[in-house]
C-alpha positions in Angstrom: 31.4 25.0 26.1 30.0 22.6 28.6 26.0 22.3 29.5 24.0 19.3 30.9 20.8 17.5 30.9 19.5 14.8 32.8 16.4 12.6 31.3 14.8 9.7 33.2 13.0 6.7 32.2 12.5 2.7 32.3 11.9 -0.1 29.4 8.3 -1.7 29.6 8.6 -5.5 29.9 6.6 -5.6 26.9 9.0 -3.5 25.0 8.7 -6.2 21.7 12.6 -6.4 21.8 12.6 -8.3 25.0 11.1 -11.0 23.5 13.8 -13.9 23.5 16.4 -11.5 25.1 17.0 -13.7 27.4 13.8 -16.1 27.8 13.4 -16.4 32.0 16.7 -13.6 32.2 15.0 -10.4 30.4 17.9 -7.7 29.6 17.2 -4.7 27.8 18.8 -4.8 24.3 21.7 -2.2 24.5 20.3 -1.4 20.7 16.9 0.0 22.8 19.5 1.7 25.4 21.3 3.7 23.1 17.9 4.6 21.4 16.6 6.1 24.1 19.8 8.0 24.7 19.6 9.4 20.8 15.9 10.6 21.3 17.0 12.8 24.9 19.7 13.9 23.3 17.0 15.2 20.1 14.9 16.0 22.6 16.8 17.9 25.3 19.7 19.7 23.0 18.0 19.8 19.7 19.2 18.3 16.5 20.0 14.8 15.4 22.6 12.1 16.5 24.8 11.9 13.2 27.3 9.6 15.1 28.0 7.5 18.3 31.6 7.4 17.8 31.8 5.5 21.4 29.9 3.2 23.5 30.6 1.3 26.3 27.7 -1.2 28.1 28.9 -1.8 31.8 26.1 -3.5 33.6 22.6 -5.4 32.6 19.6 -3.1 32.4 16.5 -5.2 33.3 12.8 -4.5 31.8 10.8 -1.9 34.0 13.8 -0.7 36.0 14.2 3.1 36.5 17.1 4.6 34.8 18.4 8.3 34.2 20.4 9.7 31.1 23.1 12.6 31.5 24.0 14.3 28.3 26.8 16.9 28.7 28.0 18.7 26.0 31.8 19.1 25.4 31.8 20.7 21.9 29.6 22.5 18.9 28.5 19.7 18.2 29.9 16.5 20.6 28.2 15.2 23.8 29.2 12.4 26.5 26.6 10.5 28.1 25.9 8.3 30.9 23.1 6.1 31.6 22.7 4.8 35.3 20.4 3.5 37.7 21.0 4.6 40.8 24.8 4.5 41.7 25.5 1.9 38.9 26.6 2.9 35.7 24.9 1.4 32.9 26.5 2.6 29.6 28.6 5.4 28.6 29.7 6.7 25.6 29.9 9.9 23.0 27.7 11.5 20.0 27.9 13.6 17.6 25.0 15.8 16.9 24.0 17.9 13.4 21.1 20.3 12.5 
């Protein structure tokens, strides 16, 4: 079974996790981005994220930059995700969902 969904967004420059990450050169922390991926899975596909077996961060995301999350169902409870800013891959990995 394979199905796809896409969600877009941006992380506000006022997000509290950005303070100190890094002064003068802010970068969205990976955990903040991963949180958005998990919320997208819950909203778009139902259920909750039980595990993140694999994640790789490829390129930094800056505050207020638009990004898209692509979710692809690869099994009954498995999803592959990709986060991209235009043609630049920001993060990718797999999620395991549960009900």
